[in-house]
C-alpha positions in Angstrom: 79.8 77.4 98.4 82.5 74.9 97.1 86.1 75.6 98.2 89.3 74.2 97.0 91.0 71.6 99.1 94.1 73.6 98.8 92.8 76.2 101.2 94.7 75.7 104.5 96.1 77.8 107.1 98.0 81.0 106.3 101.8 80.0 105.9 103.0 83.6 106.5 105.2 83.5 103.3 105.7 86.3 100.9 103.5 89.4 100.8 100.2 89.4 102.5 97.4 90.2 100.2 94.6 92.3 101.9 91.1 91.5 100.7 88.0 93.9 100.9 84.5 92.4 100.5 81.3 94.3 99.3 78.3 91.9 99.8 74.9 92.4 101.6 74.3 88.6 101.7 75.0 87.3 105.2 75.9 83.9 104.2 78.5 85.0 101.7 79.9 87.3 104.4 80.2 84.6 106.8 81.9 82.3 104.3 84.3 84.8 103.1 85.2 86.0 106.6 86.0 82.5 107.7 87.9 81.3 104.6 90.0 84.4 103.6 92.2 84.1 106.7 92.8 80.4 106.0 94.1 81.1 102.4 98.0 81.2 102.5 99.2 84.9 102.3 95.9 86.5 102.6 94.1 88.4 105.2 90.6 90.3 105.2 90.9 94.1 105.1 87.3 95.1 105.7 83.8 94.3 104.7 81.0 96.6 103.5 77.4 95.8 103.0 76.5 98.7 100.8 78.0 100.5 97.8 78.1 103.8 99.6 80.2 102.4 102.4 82.5 100.7 100.0 83.1 103.8 97.9 83.7 106.0 100.9 86.3 103.7 102.2 88.1 103.1 98.9 87.9 106.6 97.6 87.1 109.2 100.3 89.0 107.5 103.1 91.7 106.1 100.9 91.4 102.7 102.7 92.1 100.5 99.8 92.6 96.8 100.0 95.0 95.1 97.6 91.8 93.4 96.0 88.2 94.1 96.4 85.5 91.5 96.0 82.3 93.2 94.7 78.9 91.6 94.7 76.9 92.4 91.5 73.6 92.3 93.3 73.9 94.9 96.0 70.8 96.3 97.5 71.6 100.1 97.3 73.0 100.2 93.8 74.1 97.7 91.0 77.5 96.2 91.6 78.7 97.3 88.1 77.8 100.8 89.1 79.8 100.7 92.2 82.8 99.2 90.1 82.7 102.1 87.7 82.4 104.8 90.4 85.3 103.4 92.0 87.3 102.8 89.0 86.7 106.3 87.6 88.2 107.7 90.8 91.3 105.6 91.0 93.2 102.7 89.3 93.3 100.9 92.6 92.1 98.6 94.1 91.7 95.9 91.5 88.4 94.5 91.7 87.0 91.0 91.3 83.2 90.6 90.7 81.1 87.8 92.5 77.6 86.9 91.8 75.1 84.3 92.6 73.6 84.5 89.2 74.8 83.0 85.9 78.1 84.5 85.1 77.1 85.5 81.6 74.5 87.9 83.1 77.1 90.1 84.6 80.3 89.4 82.9 80.1 92.0 80.2 78.8 94.8 82.6 81.5 94.0 85.0 84.2 94.2 82.5 82.9 97.5 81.1 82.6 98.9 84.6 86.3 98.3 85.3 86.4 94.9 87.3 89.4 92.6 86.5 87.4 89.4 86.6 84.2 87.6 87.8 83.5 84.4 89.7 80.3 82.8 90.6 79.5 82.3 94.3 78.4 78.8 93.8 81.7 77.7 92.2 84.6 79.7 94.1 87.1 76.9 94.2 89.4 79.0 92.2 89.0 82.1 94.4 92.3 82.1 95.9 94.1 81.8 92.6 91.9 84.5 91.1 92.7 86.9 94.1 96.4 86.4 93.6 96.1 87.0 89.8 94.2 90.2 90.2 96.4 91.3 93.0 99.4 90.9 90.7 98.0 93.1 88.0 96.2 90.3 86.0 92.8 89.6 84.9 90.5 86.6 85.3 88.5 85.8 82.2 85.4 83.5 82.5 84.9 80.4 80.5 81.1 80.9 80.9 81.6 84.2 79.0 84.6 83.7 76.7 83.8 86.6 74.5 84.2 89.1 77.4 87.6 90.7 77.8 88.6 92.2 81.1 91.2 95.0 81.3 93.8 95.4 84.0 93.0 98.0 86.6 95.2 100.7 85.1 93.9 100.2 81.6 90.4 100.1 82.9 90.9 103.3 84.9 92.2 105.2 81.8 89.4 103.9 79.5 86.7 104.9 82.0 88.3 108.3 82.7 88.1 109.1 79.0 84.4 107.7 78.3 81.4 109.7 79.0 79.7 108.3 82.0 76.1 107.0 81.9 73.8 109.4 83.5 73.2 107.2 86.6 76.9 107.1 87.2 77.0 110.9 87.5 74.6 111.0 90.5 76.1 111.9 93.9 75.4 109.8 97.0 72.8 112.3 98.4 71.1 112.2 95.1 70.9 108.4 95.1 69.6 108.4 98.5 66.8 110.9 97.8 65.8 108.7 94.9 66.0 105.5 96.9 64.1 107.0 99.7 61.3 108.5 97.2 61.0 104.9 95.9 60.1 103.9 99.4 57.2 106.5 99.5 58.7 109.1 101.5 58.0 112.9 100.5 60.7 115.4 100.3 60.2 116.7 104.0 60.4 113.1 105.4 63.6 112.4 103.2 65.1 115.8 104.6 64.5 114.5 108.1 65.9 111.0 107.3 69.0 112.6 105.9 69.4 115.1 108.5 69.3 118.1 106.1 66.9 121.0 105.5 63.9 120.4 103.1 65.3 122.9 100.5 68.5 120.8 100.5 66.5 117.6 99.8 64.6 119.5 97.0 68.0 120.6 95.4 69.3 116.9 95.4 66.1 115.8 93.8 66.2 118.6 91.2 69.9 117.6 90.4 69.0 114.0 90.1 66.0 114.9 87.5 68.5 116.9 85.5 71.1 114.4 85.4 68.7 111.6 84.4 67.1 114.0 81.9 63.6 113.5 83.6 61.0 116.1 83.7 59.4 114.8 87.0 60.6 113.0 90.2 58.5 110.1 89.0 60.3 109.9 85.6 63.6 110.1 87.4 62.7 107.2 89.7 61.9 105.0 86.6 65.1 105.8 85.1 67.1 105.1 88.3 65.3 101.8 88.7 66.1 100.8 85.2 69.8 101.8 85.8 69.9 99.6 89.0 68.6 96.5 87.1 71.3 96.7 84.4 
């Protein structure tokens, strides 16, 4: 990664911005964990390697940082889907999408999902400035996708709340886990043991997932879920 020469020790002046990180890439986590405390007026809040953990911390535990960095290529779910889930639940935290892929591949999805901007992992010299802009309620448009407009967090929250959700965005965490484990080849009895629930509960989650994805079979639901994860 490339970092700006202006990144130095925390000067302690002004309000300190807490930064949450959602990324399952060890190198990215290591770099951000090291660099954020050295940015003036910033501190790391917490880090999560899965979308589920980040959602729980932001929404269910109400442990929201001032800014949340969200990787677009998470393993357990698409980054844009996580952004939409968080933003549909609350107007905070503002989110800044990060990606190792070309910006134009994710900019539109990130904006639609409620993020306030996007930055590439290979060119993050403006990260400090981007975090401050987003924390202050602004947006960070991308020159690589100049036609994409990002909304501030409050506007995105109101827009998403009044927009019908994509079917995949209505799945609960247990329903997503059943689909993910089914994709690994586990049957419903094995999934029940893995999740610590009774087999009828696992079957219920699978049935609800099929209904929400408008799929006649679990196999068809898996196909639609995998398609949603690749968007």
